[in-house]
Every structure is written in structure tokens, then in C-alpha cells.
C-alpha positions as CSV (number, residue, x, y, z in Angstrom):
1,X,-5.3,1.5,32.1
2,X,-7.7,2.7,29.3
3,X,-8.1,0.3,26.4
4,X,-7.7,2.6,23.4
5,X,-8.7,0.0,20.8
6,X,-11.9,-0.9,22.7
7,X,-12.8,2.8,23.0
8,X,-12.4,3.3,19.3
9,X,-14.4,0.2,18.5
10,X,-17.2,1.2,20.9
11,X,-17.3,4.8,19.7
12,X,-17.5,3.8,16.1
13,X,-20.2,1.3,16.8
14,X,-22.2,4.0,18.7
15,X,-22.1,6.5,15.8
16,X,-22.7,3.9,13.1
17,X,-20.9,3.2,9.8
18,X,-22.0,6.3,7.9
19,X,-19.5,8.9,9.2
20,X,-16.6,10.9,7.9
21,X,-13.8,9.7,10.2
22,X,-13.9,10.3,13.9
23,X,-15.0,13.8,13.2
24,X,-18.6,13.4,14.3
25,X,-17.6,11.9,17.6
26,X,-15.0,14.5,18.2
27,X,-17.3,17.4,17.3
28,X,-19.5,16.4,20.1
29,X,-22.3,14.5,18.3
30,X,-21.2,11.7,20.6
31,X,-20.0,12.9,24.0
32,X,-16.8,11.5,25.1
33,X,-15.7,11.4,28.8
34,X,-12.6,13.4,29.7
35,X,-9.4,11.6,28.7
36,X,-11.2,9.3,26.2
37,X,-10.0,11.4,23.2
38,X,-6.5,11.3,24.5
39,X,-6.6,7.5,24.7
40,X,-8.0,7.3,21.2
41,X,-5.1,9.3,19.8
42,X,-2.5,7.5,21.8
43,X,-3.9,4.2,20.4
44,X,-3.9,5.7,16.9
45,X,-0.3,6.7,17.3
46,X,0.6,3.2,18.5
47,X,-1.2,1.5,15.6
48,X,0.4,3.8,13.0
49,X,3.8,3.4,14.6
50,X,3.5,-0.4,14.3
51,X,2.5,-0.1,10.7
52,X,5.4,2.3,10.0
53,X,7.9,-0.1,11.5
54,X,6.5,-2.9,9.4
55,X,6.5,-0.9,6.2
56,X,9.8,0.9,6.8
57,X,8.8,4.6,6.9
58,X,8.9,7.3,9.6
59,X,5.9,8.1,11.7
60,X,5.6,10.6,14.6
61,X,3.4,13.3,16.0
62,X,6.0,16.0,15.7
63,X,3.6,19.0,16.0
64,X,1.3,21.0,14.0
65,X,0.3,24.5,13.1
66,X,-2.3,26.3,11.0
67,X,-0.4,25.2,7.9
68,X,-0.6,21.5,8.6
69,X,0.5,18.5,10.6
70,X,4.0,17.1,10.4
71,X,4.4,13.4,9.5
72,X,8.0,12.5,9.8
73,X,9.8,15.1,7.8
74,X,6.8,15.8,5.5
75,X,4.0,18.3,6.2
76,X,0.4,17.3,5.4
77,X,-1.7,19.7,3.5
78,X,-4.7,18.5,5.6
79,X,-5.3,20.2,8.9
80,X,-5.2,17.0,10.9
81,X,-5.6,18.8,14.2
82,X,-9.3,19.1,13.2
83,X,-9.7,15.6,14.4
84,X,-8.5,16.3,18.0
85,X,-11.5,16.4,20.4
86,X,-12.7,19.6,21.9
87,X,-13.0,17.6,25.0
88,X,-9.3,16.9,25.2
89,X,-7.8,18.8,28.2
90,X,-5.2,21.4,27.1
91,X,-2.5,19.7,29.1
92,X,-3.1,16.4,27.2
93,X,-3.1,18.2,23.9
94,X,0.2,19.9,24.7
95,X,1.7,16.7,25.9
96,X,0.6,14.7,22.9
97,X,1.1,17.2,20.1
98,X,3.7,19.6,21.5
99,X,1.5,22.6,20.8
100,X,3.1,25.9,20.7
101,X,0.1,27.9,19.4
102,X,-2.3,28.9,22.2
103,X,-4.5,30.8,19.8
104,X,-5.9,27.6,18.4
105,X,-6.8,26.3,21.8
106,X,-10.3,27.3,23.1
107,X,-12.6,26.2,25.8
108,X,-10.1,23.8,27.3
109,X,-9.5,21.9,24.1
110,X,-8.3,22.2,20.5
111,X,-10.4,24.3,18.2
112,X,-12.1,22.0,15.6
113,X,-13.3,23.4,12.3
114,X,-14.8,21.6,9.3
115,X,-12.3,21.0,6.6
116,X,-12.8,23.1,3.6
117,X,-12.0,22.4,-0.1
118,X,-9.8,25.3,-0.7
119,X,-6.7,23.1,-1.0
120,X,-8.3,20.5,-3.1
121,X,-7.2,20.1,-6.7
122,X,-9.4,22.0,-9.1
123,X,-10.1,20.4,-12.5
124,X,-6.6,19.7,-13.8
125,X,-4.6,21.2,-10.9
126,X,-2.2,18.6,-9.5
127,X,-2.6,16.2,-12.4
128,X,0.5,15.0,-14.2
129,X,1.1,15.5,-17.9
130,X,0.2,11.9,-18.7
131,X,-3.1,12.1,-16.7
132,X,-4.0,15.4,-18.4
133,X,-3.4,13.8,-21.8
134,X,-5.7,10.9,-20.8
135,X,-8.3,13.3,-19.5
136,X,-8.4,15.0,-22.9
137,X,-9.4,11.7,-24.6
138,X,-12.7,11.5,-22.7
139,X,-15.7,13.5,-21.6
140,X,-17.6,14.0,-18.4
141,X,-21.2,12.6,-18.3
142,X,-24.0,12.8,-15.9
143,X,-24.8,9.2,-14.9
144,X,-27.4,8.5,-12.2
145,X,-27.0,12.0,-10.9
146,X,-23.2,11.8,-10.6
147,X,-20.5,13.1,-12.9
148,X,-18.3,10.3,-14.3
149,X,-15.3,10.5,-16.6
150,X,-16.0,8.4,-19.7
151,X,-13.7,7.3,-22.5
152,X,-15.4,6.2,-25.7
153,X,-13.9,5.0,-28.9
154,X,-15.6,3.7,-32.0
155,X,-14.4,0.5,-33.7
156,X,-15.2,-3.0,-34.7
157,X,-18.1,-4.6,-32.8
158,X,-18.7,-6.1,-30.3
159,X,-18.4,-3.3,-27.7
160,X,-15.6,-3.9,-25.2
161,X,-16.3,-2.5,-21.7
162,X,-13.2,-2.1,-19.6
163,X,-13.7,-2.0,-15.8
164,X,-10.9,-1.0,-13.5
165,X,-10.0,-2.0,-10.0
166,X,-9.2,-0.4,-6.6
167,X,-7.7,2.1,-6.1
168,X,-6.9,3.1,-9.7
169,X,-9.0,4.1,-12.7
170,X,-9.6,3.8,-16.4
171,X,-6.1,5.3,-16.9
172,X,-4.9,1.7,-16.4
173,X,-6.2,0.7,-19.8
174,X,-4.3,3.3,-21.9
175,X,-1.6,0.8,-23.0
176,X,-4.2,-1.8,-23.9
177,X,-6.1,0.6,-26.0
178,X,-2.9,1.7,-27.8
179,X,-2.1,-2.0,-28.6
180,X,-5.6,-2.6,-30.0
181,X,-6.6,0.5,-31.9
182,X,-9.5,-1.1,-33.7
183,X,-11.6,-2.1,-30.7
184,X,-14.9,-0.5,-30.0
185,X,-14.4,0.6,-26.4
186,X,-16.1,2.1,-23.4
187,X,-14.0,2.7,-20.4
188,X,-14.9,4.9,-17.4
189,X,-13.8,5.8,-13.9
190,X,-16.1,4.3,-11.3
191,X,-17.7,6.8,-8.9
192,X,-15.1,7.8,-6.3
193,X,-12.2,6.9,-8.5
194,X,-9.8,8.7,-10.9
195,X,-11.4,11.8,-12.5
196,X,-15.0,11.0,-11.6
197,X,-16.9,12.7,-8.8
198,X,-15.8,11.7,-5.3
199,X,-18.8,12.6,-3.1
200,X,-18.4,12.1,0.6
201,X,-22.1,11.6,1.2
202,X,-22.4,8.6,-1.1
203,X,-22.7,4.9,0.0
204,X,-20.3,3.2,-2.4
205,X,-21.8,-0.1,-3.5
206,X,-20.9,-2.3,-6.4
207,X,-24.6,-2.5,-7.2
208,X,-24.5,1.3,-8.0
209,X,-21.3,0.8,-10.1
210,X,-23.1,-2.0,-12.0
211,X,-26.1,0.3,-12.6
212,X,-23.6,2.9,-14.0
213,X,-22.2,0.2,-16.4
214,X,-25.7,-0.7,-17.5
215,X,-26.7,3.0,-18.1
216,X,-23.5,3.7,-20.1
217,X,-24.0,0.7,-22.3
218,X,-27.7,1.7,-22.8
219,X,-26.5,5.0,-24.2
220,X,-24.5,3.0,-26.8
221,X,-27.7,1.2,-27.9
222,X,-27.2,-2.0,-25.8
223,X,-24.9,-3.7,-28.4
224,X,-23.4,-7.2,-27.8
225,X,-20.8,-6.5,-25.1
226,X,-17.5,-8.0,-24.0
227,X,-17.0,-7.3,-20.3
228,X,-13.3,-7.1,-19.3
229,X,-12.5,-6.5,-15.6
230,X,-9.6,-6.3,-13.2
231,X,-9.6,-6.4,-9.4
232,X,-12.7,-4.7,-7.9
233,X,-14.2,-4.5,-11.4
234,X,-14.4,-8.3,-11.4
235,X,-17.1,-8.2,-8.7
236,X,-19.0,-5.6,-10.7
237,X,-19.1,-8.1,-13.5
238,X,-20.2,-10.9,-11.2
239,X,-23.2,-8.8,-10.2
240,X,-24.0,-8.2,-13.8
241,X,-23.8,-11.9,-14.5
242,X,-26.1,-12.6,-11.5
243,X,-28.6,-10.1,-12.9
244,X,-28.4,-11.9,-16.3
245,X,-29.2,-15.2,-14.5
246,X,-32.1,-13.4,-12.8
247,X,-33.6,-12.5,-16.1
248,X,-31.4,-10.0,-17.9
249,X,-28.9,-7.3,-17.1
250,X,-30.2,-4.9,-19.8
251,X,-27.7,-5.7,-22.6
252,X,-26.5,-8.9,-24.3
253,X,-23.2,-10.2,-22.9
254,X,-21.0,-11.5,-25.7
255,X,-18.2,-12.8,-23.5
256,X,-16.3,-12.1,-20.2
257,X,-12.6,-11.8,-19.3
258,X,-11.7,-11.5,-15.7
259,X,-8.2,-11.2,-14.3
260,X,-6.4,-10.7,-11.0
261,X,-9.4,-9.9,-8.7
262,X,-9.9,-11.3,-5.2
263,X,-13.4,-12.6,-6.1
264,X,-13.0,-15.4,-3.5
265,X,-11.9,-13.0,-0.7
266,X,-11.0,-15.7,1.9
267,X,-8.3,-17.0,-0.5
268,X,-6.8,-13.5,-1.0
269,X,-3.9,-11.8,0.9
270,X,-4.8,-8.2,1.6
271,X,-2.2,-5.5,1.8
272,X,-1.5,-3.8,5.1
273,X,-3.0,-0.6,3.6
274,X,-6.2,-2.4,2.8
275,X,-6.4,-3.9,6.3
276,X,-5.9,-0.5,7.8
277,X,-8.6,1.2,5.7
278,X,-11.0,-1.6,6.6
279,X,-10.4,-1.1,10.4
280,X,-11.7,1.4,12.9
281,X,-8.9,3.8,12.0
282,X,-9.7,3.6,8.3
283,X,-11.0,7.2,8.0
284,X,-7.9,8.6,9.6
285,X,-5.6,6.3,7.6
286,X,-7.0,7.6,4.3
287,X,-6.4,11.2,5.2
288,X,-2.9,10.4,6.5
289,X,-1.9,8.4,3.4
290,X,0.9,10.2,1.5
291,X,2.7,9.6,-1.7
292,X,5.7,7.8,-0.3
293,X,3.5,5.3,1.5
294,X,1.3,4.8,-1.5
295,X,4.4,4.2,-3.7
296,X,5.7,1.5,-1.4
297,X,2.3,-0.2,-1.2
298,X,1.6,0.1,-4.9
299,X,5.0,-1.0,-6.0
300,X,4.6,-4.3,-4.0
301,X,1.8,-5.3,-6.4
302,X,4.1,-5.4,-9.5
303,X,6.4,-8.2,-10.5
304,X,10.2,-8.0,-10.3
305,X,10.3,-8.4,-14.1
306,X,8.1,-5.3,-14.6
307,X,8.6,-3.0,-11.6
308,X,6.5,0.1,-11.0
309,X,8.1,3.1,-12.7
310,X,8.4,6.5,-11.0
311,X,6.2,8.1,-13.7
312,X,3.5,5.5,-13.3
313,X,3.5,5.9,-9.5
314,X,3.2,9.7,-9.9
315,X,0.3,9.3,-12.4
316,X,-1.6,6.9,-10.1
317,X,-1.1,9.0,-7.0
318,X,-2.3,12.1,-8.8
319,X,-5.5,10.3,-9.8
320,X,-6.1,9.0,-6.2
321,X,-5.5,12.5,-4.7
322,X,-7.5,14.3,-7.3
323,X,-10.8,15.7,-6.0
324,X,-10.2,14.7,-2.4
325,X,-9.9,11.0,-3.0
326,X,-8.0,10.3,0.1
327,X,-10.9,11.4,2.2
328,X,-13.2,8.6,0.9
329,X,-10.7,5.8,0.7
330,X,-12.3,4.1,3.8
331,X,-15.6,4.3,2.0
332,X,-14.3,2.8,-1.3
333,X,-12.8,-0.2,0.5
334,X,-16.4,-1.2,1.4
335,X,-16.5,-3.4,-1.7
336,X,-14.5,-6.0,0.3
337,X,-17.3,-6.4,2.8
338,X,-19.7,-6.8,-0.2
339,X,-17.5,-9.6,-1.5
340,X,-18.2,-11.4,1.7
341,X,-21.9,-10.5,2.0
342,X,-22.8,-11.5,-1.6
343,X,-20.3,-14.4,-1.9
344,X,-23.1,-16.9,-2.6
345,X,-24.7,-14.7,-5.3
346,X,-21.5,-13.7,-7.0
347,X,-19.7,-17.1,-6.7
348,X,-22.9,-18.7,-8.0
349,X,-22.8,-16.4,-11.0
350,X,-19.2,-17.5,-11.8
351,X,-20.3,-21.1,-11.5
352,X,-23.7,-21.0,-13.3
353,X,-23.6,-18.2,-15.9
354,X,-23.9,-20.1,-19.2
355,X,-21.9,-17.8,-21.5
356,X,-18.3,-17.7,-22.5
357,X,-16.1,-16.8,-19.5
358,X,-12.3,-16.6,-19.5
359,X,-9.7,-16.0,-16.8
360,X,-6.2,-14.5,-17.1
361,X,-3.9,-14.3,-14.1
362,X,-0.6,-12.7,-13.3
363,X,0.9,-15.4,-11.1
364,X,3.2,-13.0,-9.2
365,X,0.2,-11.2,-7.7
366,X,0.7,-10.9,-3.9
367,X,-3.0,-10.1,-3.2
368,X,-5.2,-12.0,-5.7
369,X,-2.8,-15.0,-5.4
370,X,-2.8,-18.2,-7.2
371,X,-5.0,-19.5,-4.3
372,X,-7.8,-17.2,-5.6
373,X,-7.3,-18.6,-9.1
374,X,-7.5,-22.1,-7.8
375,X,-10.8,-21.3,-6.1
376,X,-12.2,-19.9,-9.3
377,X,-11.1,-23.0,-11.2
378,X,-13.0,-25.0,-8.6
379,X,-16.1,-22.9,-9.2
380,X,-15.8,-23.1,-13.0
381,X,-13.7,-26.0,-14.1
382,X,-14.5,-25.4,-17.8
383,X,-13.2,-21.8,-17.9
384,X,-10.4,-21.0,-20.3
385,X,-7.5,-19.9,-18.1
386,X,-4.4,-18.0,-19.4
387,X,-1.6,-18.0,-16.8
388,X,0.8,-15.1,-17.0
389,X,3.8,-16.4,-15.0
390,X,6.0,-13.2,-15.0
391,X,3.3,-10.6,-14.2
392,X,1.9,-9.3,-11.0
393,X,-1.4,-7.7,-9.9
394,X,-1.5,-5.2,-12.8
395,X,-1.0,-7.2,-16.0
396,X,-2.6,-4.5,-18.1
397,X,0.1,-2.0,-17.0
398,X,3.0,-4.5,-16.9
399,X,2.3,-6.1,-20.3
400,X,-0.6,-4.3,-22.0
401,X,0.1,-6.1,-25.3
402,X,-0.6,-9.5,-23.7
403,X,-3.9,-8.3,-22.2
404,X,-4.8,-6.6,-25.5
405,X,-4.4,-9.9,-27.3
406,X,-6.6,-11.7,-24.9
407,X,-9.3,-9.1,-25.2
408,X,-9.1,-9.3,-29.0
409,X,-9.6,-13.1,-28.8
410,X,-12.8,-12.5,-26.7
411,X,-14.3,-10.4,-29.4
412,X,-14.4,-13.2,-32.0
């Protein structure tokens, strides 16, 4: 019997990590023996079926056409059949996918064509009213050769820089900004997130994101800066702290506030979606992710006292899907590998940076659990810690007033 998981692992190892899904292999850049592609997709179906059973949603290869691929009762806008290998025998293709359209079969396999951008959201198409309103508060700036969405607001010094997490964007901070209208603020969408560019040829590293932070602060004249970070953004800050220890990060750091980030990754509990994106089927998983699945995963991050609202879920999904975001989800999750690779550097920065560093933590967080907070306390026993017992992974959304007050305290 063919081991589908081993085939996927070996194939991805052969073509390297810089690829856009299984596309390169299935386009013939790596030749696959007859039947291998069938095994790969049978294994993919098995893995997704297991995930579906665990998460409580429907999954099935029900068929496809030129209009899209059917997932349960919902049709995908992506032409997922593009991933089927040209090497797959027609009989296998018909058996697996119940094909009824011979015109898309050619040379003994399924016709594969590179995905186009014709169905991608353009500018504001597909954005909710709330997201459009947020977009109107910022501008687009060229930063290190990429186009980033940047929100700037003048106010009382020091400058407060707000750094968001995965998979969201600066949109998360809108409630905090409303609660503290006098703050001098810089907030932006990291490359690959929200309204910023989402290039498929980019290697998404936290070092690049840290460089973007430094450049944007430089454009403000390098004032004393309060760094406030959530989730993935906390590791961008630890890189900046490490640079400061190395001799300077390019601007004076007034103080730091970190909350609900899996900085000590081995103490965190990743979601099933994060695990899937990190695995060999991550490129496929990103493309197959739909709004119902996202809502279920995202809602699990919120506390029972402050559940995710339908409007918030719709706004967040619109920002993820905007500009082809689903296509690069497996690339964005790379930051978790960096947390492991640079653990000594970044944990050392938490421990050794001599400035004022505070922690705030939603104790109902199912990912960056209290075990992560305990590990940070071990690294920095003298840190000021504010526990938020009734909040989950997104305190700035659940209770923006509480986070706004903590930020204001860091500016003194």
C-alpha cells in the first residue's frame, strides 16, 4: 500500500521550502511516478476529513467544474483542480473527483493552468463597511520596496507603535485608539496582512517586519517610542530589543508592553488550523480555508464573557481574504519556526533588556496560555504583569478600554 503521508513529505523535501503549494511538483518540475499524485490526494482527503470531524464541519470531494470546486455544500472560488497532477491517470481522476467534464482532461490527466488574479478583490472590493472606514483613516506607503497600509495619528509624545498579530491586522487596534484619542500613534499592517501587499514571492521573516517598524519610526524622526505588541508582534519586538542590546535598534525605546503572544512556543497550545498550515499540506489548507472554518477557529480564541461577534468575524475574514491572503497563509505561519530558531536570542532579550517592560495577559487565552505567561515570568521576574482574568487571546478587541489604559500608563 502506498504511504501517502511519506510521499508528500518526500516530495516537499525534494522541491524545497520555497514553493507555492504542491503546484510545482504537480506541474512537472518534479516528476511523479504514475499513481503517486492519486495517493497524495487520497492522503490529503483523509487528513482533511479527520480535521473536519474534529472541528465539526463537512468535508468532501464532491466534484468540480470550471466555476470551482465544491467543499461540502459551498463552492470555492479557487479552481482547486489546478492542483491535480497532469500525471494522474484519467480513470483515477474520474474515480477521485467524479469528473463529468472531459474537455478539461488532456494528455491522460487533468489540465493544469496557473491561477490568475481575475477573481481577487481589487482595492476595496470584498471589504466590509467597517474595514472600508478603517482603510480611510490611513495611507499606503512604500516601505522597503513593498506597499504597506499605515495609520498615523498625531498626539502627545512619546510615540506609541502598535504591532498586531497573526492572522489579523492593525484593524484590531481601532477600539483602543478610540478609547485613547490623545495618543501619538503609528499602527500598520505587516507585509502579508490586512490591507498591505501580500506578495507570493516574498520570504516572510520577522526580521523584515522589524526593519519595516524601524523605517516607519525613522520617518517620524526617531522619537522616544512605546512598543505595544500582541501575538506575532511580540516576537517582532523581541527582535528589536535584541538589536538594542547589540548596539541600537535605530530609535530610543521608551517602554514596552507585550500581551498574549506565544513567545515561548514550547509552552503554547497551537490551534488545529495553525498545525495544519505548518504541515506538508499547509499550502493546500490555506487555499481551502473558507469563512465558516475561519469563524469557528477565530471564535475559539475569545472568552465566553466577550464572544466573537458576527460583524467582527466578517471584518476579520474580509481582511484575511483581501488581496489573495489565503494563498500565502502557509508562508506567514513561518514565524513560528523563527520563534524556535531564534529562541535563545529573543528569550535573552526578554531577560536582559534593561528598559521598562510590562506584560498584560488575557488568562482565558487557549493558545498563549498561562503556561506561556509563567515562562515569561521566569525569564523576567521583575516585569510588571497585569492579569486580565475574563479575557481571551484578543484583549484589545474584547476590552479595548482596559488595554488603552495600560498603554497610557506606559507613556508616562
